[in-house]
N, C-alpha and C positions, 0 to 999 in steps of 0.2 A: 320562240313565238308565244304570244299571250294566249291565243286560242288553244294551242296544243297543251300548254301548261294548265289551263283551266279544265280542259277535258280530262286530263290526268288526275288533277286534284279532286274533281267531282266524281270520277270513277272510283277513286280510292275511298271516298265517302260512302259510296254504295257498298263496296266490299266490306268496309268497317261496320256499316249499319246492318249488313246481312248476318254478321256474326258467324255462327257455325253452320248456317244454312248454305247449301250449295246453290249457285245460280246456274240454271240450265243455259246452254249455249244460245238457244233461240231467244230466251228471255234477255240474255246479255246483249244481244243485238238490239232489242227493243229499248233497253235502258240506255245503251250507248247512243242510239238515235235521239232519244229524249234529251240526253245531256248535250249532244251536238246542237240540237235546236235551241236549247236553253242558252248555250254559250253564244250562239249566233245572235240571240236576242240581247244578251248582255253587251256584246260588242256593238251592235247597232244602236243600242240605247246609251252607249258610252258609260256603262255602269260596271266597271271591272275593278274597282278599288277593293281594299280588304273588307270593308263593311258589306259591300255587295256580294263578294265571294262567300262571306260568312252566311248571309241570308240565303244564298243559293244552296249552300251545304245543309242548312237547317231544313229547307224545303225538301231536299232529297231524302234526308233522314226521315222526315214525316211520311213521305211517299213509300219508302222502303218498309217502314213500320206498318203501314197499311197493307202492303204486300205480305208481310210476315203474318199479320192477323188473318188474312185470307188463306194463307198456306196452313196455318195451325187449325183454322176452322174446318178445313177439309182433310185433316190428318196428314198433310204433306210435310216432308222434311226438307223441301227444296223450294226455290222460287222459280216458277215457270211462267209461260205466257198466260195461263189461266189466272194466276195471281196478279200479273201485271194488268190485264184487262179488267179484272174484278176491282182492283184498286182504282183504276181510272174511272170506272162506272160509279164507284163510291164517291169520287171527287165530283163527278157530274151531278149526282143526286144532292150532295152537300151544297154545291154552288147554286142549285135552284132554290134552296131554302134561305141562304144567307150569302152575303158578300164573302167570298172565300178565295184566297190566292196562295199559290205555292210558287211565287216568282222565282226565277224566270220561266218556270216550266208550265205553270197552270195559273190562270187560263192560258191557252195557247195564244201566242202573239197573233194579232190581227194585222195583216198587211193591207195597206191602202192603195 
């Protein structure tokens, strides 16, 4: 199934991007939900070709890097919910200043 494969590929991107940092179980749930929502958006927008998957992976890498910066700034050696929410807040602040997107994850899809 396309959706399951995308979920798996994108989760592997998170793991690879985290490097040596451990991902707490609760943070893993937040990230997997973020991925699931992004995959739903990709499927609903019919954007699942290789170029779109590559864009989604780059977006995830950018988000995980932001989480890592948050972890390092607070002396942490793991990614937790605090890192996740701090990175999300950073995206919110950034998006108020400029047009900013981490498609398909940010901005969140607007359902009509």
